[in-house]
C-alpha positions in Angstrom: -36.5 -5.0 -16.6 -33.5 -3.3 -17.3 -29.8 -5.3 -16.1 -27.3 -3.5 -17.4 -25.1 0.0 -17.9 -25.9 -0.3 -21.8 -29.9 -1.1 -21.0 -29.8 1.6 -18.7 -28.4 4.2 -21.6 -31.2 3.0 -23.9 -34.2 3.2 -21.4 -32.5 6.8 -20.6 -32.4 7.7 -24.2 -35.8 6.7 -24.9 -37.6 8.7 -22.0 -35.5 11.9 -23.3 -36.3 11.4 -26.7 -39.7 11.3 -26.2 -41.0 14.9 -25.7 -44.3 14.2 -24.7 -43.2 12.4 -21.8 -45.8 10.0 -22.3 -43.3 6.8 -21.9 -41.7 8.1 -19.4 -45.2 8.8 -17.4 -47.0 5.7 -18.1 -43.7 3.3 -17.5 -42.6 4.6 -14.3 -45.1 6.4 -12.8 -48.3 5.5 -10.5 -51.4 7.8 -9.8 -54.3 7.3 -7.3 -57.2 6.3 -8.8 -60.5 7.1 -7.1 -62.7 5.0 -8.8 -60.6 1.3 -7.7 -59.5 3.6 -4.2 -55.5 2.4 -4.7 -52.5 3.4 -6.6 -52.5 2.1 -10.0 -50.0 3.0 -13.1 -50.7 5.9 -14.6 -52.0 4.5 -18.1 -53.1 8.0 -20.1 -56.2 8.0 -21.8 -56.0 9.4 -25.4 -57.1 12.7 -24.5 -54.7 13.1 -21.7 -51.8 11.9 -24.1 -52.8 14.6 -26.2 -52.8 16.8 -23.8 -48.5 15.3 -23.3 -47.8 16.1 -26.7 -49.1 19.6 -26.5 -47.1 20.9 -23.8 -44.2 18.7 -25.2 -44.4 20.7 -28.3 -46.3 24.2 -27.3 -45.2 27.7 -25.6 -48.4 28.1 -24.0 -51.4 25.9 -23.7 -55.0 26.3 -22.0 -57.4 23.2 -21.0 -60.9 22.8 -20.8 -62.3 20.7 -19.1 -64.9 19.1 -16.5 -64.3 18.6 -12.8 -62.4 15.0 -11.9 -60.7 14.8 -15.7 -57.3 14.3 -14.5 -55.7 17.1 -16.3 -54.1 18.5 -13.5 -52.6 15.1 -12.3 -51.0 14.6 -16.0 -49.8 18.3 -16.1 -48.2 17.5 -12.8 -46.7 14.1 -14.4 -45.4 15.9 -17.1 -44.1 18.7 -15.4 -42.4 15.9 -13.1 -40.6 14.0 -15.4 -39.2 17.5 -17.2 -37.4 18.3 -13.8 -36.0 14.6 -13.7 -34.6 14.7 -16.6 -33.3 18.6 -16.7 -29.8 19.5 -17.3 -28.5 21.0 -13.7 -26.7 23.7 -16.0 -30.5 24.5 -16.9 -32.7 23.8 -14.4 -36.6 24.1 -14.4 -38.6 26.6 -12.2 -42.2 25.8 -11.5 -44.3 28.7 -10.4 -48.1 26.8 -9.1 -50.7 30.1 -9.4 -53.9 28.8 -7.6 -57.0 30.8 -6.8 -56.3 29.4 -3.3 -53.0 28.2 -1.7 -54.4 25.2 -1.0 -55.0 24.6 -4.7 -51.2 25.4 -5.8 -49.9 23.2 -3.1 -51.7 20.4 -4.1 -50.3 21.0 -7.3 -46.9 21.0 -5.9 -47.4 17.9 -3.8 -48.3 16.1 -7.5 -45.1 16.5 -8.6 -43.1 16.1 -5.2 -45.0 12.3 -5.1 -44.3 11.8 -8.7 -40.7 12.9 -8.2 -40.3 10.3 -5.9 -41.3 7.3 -8.1 -38.1 7.7 -10.5 -35.3 5.4 -9.6 -32.5 6.3 -8.8 -30.0 5.7 -11.8 -32.9 7.9 -14.0 -31.1 10.9 -11.6 -27.6 10.4 -12.5 -24.7 8.6 -11.2 -23.8 10.3 -8.7 -27.2 9.9 -7.1 -26.4 6.0 -7.8 -22.8 6.0 -6.3 -24.5 7.4 -3.0 -27.2 5.0 -2.6 -25.6 2.3 -4.4 -28.2 0.8 -6.1 -29.7 2.3 -9.4 -33.1 0.7 -8.8 -34.1 2.1 -5.7 -36.4 4.8 -5.4 -35.6 8.1 -3.3 -36.6 9.5 -0.4 -37.1 13.1 -0.6 -33.2 13.9 1.3 -32.3 12.0 -1.8 -33.4 14.3 -4.4 -34.5 17.2 -2.5 -32.1 20.4 -0.5 -35.7 22.0 0.7 -39.2 19.8 0.9 -42.1 21.6 2.2 -45.8 23.0 1.9 -44.7 25.9 0.0 -41.6 24.7 -1.9 -39.4 22.3 -3.4 -35.7 22.4 -4.4 -34.3 19.7 -6.1 -30.5 18.6 -5.7 -29.9 19.2 -9.6 -31.5 23.2 -9.1 -34.9 22.4 -10.3 -37.6 24.0 -7.7 -41.2 24.4 -7.7 -43.3 27.1 -5.8 -47.0 27.5 -4.6 -48.8 30.3 -4.1 -52.3 31.7 -3.9 -53.2 34.7 -6.6 -52.7 38.2 -5.5 -50.8 41.0 -6.6 -47.9 39.3 -5.4 -48.0 35.7 -6.5 -45.0 35.9 -8.3 -42.8 38.1 -6.2 -39.0 36.9 -5.5 -39.8 34.1 -8.3 -37.7 34.6 -11.7 -37.0 32.5 -14.8 -39.8 30.6 -14.5 -39.9 27.6 -16.9 -43.0 26.7 -16.1 -45.9 29.1 -14.8 -49.2 27.3 -14.1 -52.6 28.6 -13.5 -54.6 26.1 -11.7 -58.8 26.6 -11.9 -57.8 29.7 -13.6 -61.4 31.1 -14.0 -61.6 31.1 -10.7 -58.8 33.7 -10.1 -60.2 36.9 -8.6 -59.2 40.0 -10.5 -57.0 37.1 -12.9 -56.4 39.6 -15.4 -53.8 41.7 -13.1 -52.5 38.8 -11.8 -51.6 37.2 -15.3 -50.0 40.2 -16.3 -48.2 40.5 -12.8 -46.5 37.2 -13.3 -46.0 37.0 -17.4 -42.8 38.7 -16.9 -41.4 35.7 -14.7 -41.6 33.7 -18.3 -40.2 36.4 -20.1 -36.9 34.8 -20.8 -38.6 32.1 -23.0 -40.9 29.7 -20.0 -44.2 28.2 -20.7 -47.4 29.1 -19.5 -50.0 26.5 -18.8 -53.5 27.2 -18.2 -56.2 24.7 -16.3 -59.7 24.9 -15.4 -63.0 24.2 -15.2 -65.3 26.7 -16.6 -66.9 29.6 -14.4 -68.4 32.2 -16.7 -67.3 34.8 -18.7 -64.2 35.8 -16.8 -61.2 38.2 -17.9 -58.4 35.6 -18.1 -59.8 32.5 -18.6 -62.8 32.4 -20.5 -60.7 35.4 -22.8 -58.3 32.9 -23.2 -59.9 30.2 -24.5 -61.8 32.4 -26.4 -58.4 33.7 -28.4 -57.1 30.4 -28.4 -60.1 29.7 -30.6 -58.5 31.7 -33.3 -55.8 30.0 -33.8 -54.9 30.6 -37.7 -56.2 34.6 -37.4 -54.5 37.8 -36.5 -56.2 37.9 -33.1 -55.0 34.6 -31.7 -53.2 35.0 -28.3 -50.7 31.6 -29.0 -51.7 29.5 -26.7 -52.3 26.1 -27.7 -56.0 25.0 -26.5 -56.8 21.3 -25.3 -60.4 20.7 -25.1 -61.6 17.4 -22.9 -65.3 16.5 -23.0 -66.9 14.8 -20.1 -67.6 11.7 -22.3 -64.1 11.6 -23.5 -62.8 10.3 -20.0 -63.3 6.6 -20.5 -63.9 6.0 -16.8 
């Protein structure tokens, strides 16, 4: 338990200095556990921790996973930490592209729900001064200027946009910090969608590609195949995080 401003400062530094965000996720976030049918503390199992470390160090990440492995949820938790800690002078922009709008919105909802779990002191003094309680959990009006099913805009300047895949998926969204393709193997004409969205991260953003396998598609399968060539001239720059079904302790 944090009691005074010095302890709060130490706790903030601890969160900020851990680029994997494992400490922040496991100490402040809860998630729904289908096996227990309730919200539980977000205890990352080892392979999820490996993903967080990779997200904290790599520019581009592609994952292979079985269904219900918690990879999308873990990625959403990591992104929410990045947004909460973001410098208002350098806000984060997240573009979630799914093979359907509903899938992209699921990622947006995960990020939104995680953001609402960080106590007010973590957002900054101006937020604490308005509510008067540093340990209060925020409501939507405390941290969001816009909060709907397709877009989040935070008061610190960060934003999340959810789009379905297609040639116009990235239209009007620039300076993307995190470009997320969810269920990338199922995106129709995935290679073209990827090519049209790529300019949004040209100023230094990150790409996260998540999916269960779906044959030898041109986007996800080829990205994974080339990621396995790390150490050769044919490597595509993606760090590959593989998860097998037996690596999920549940």
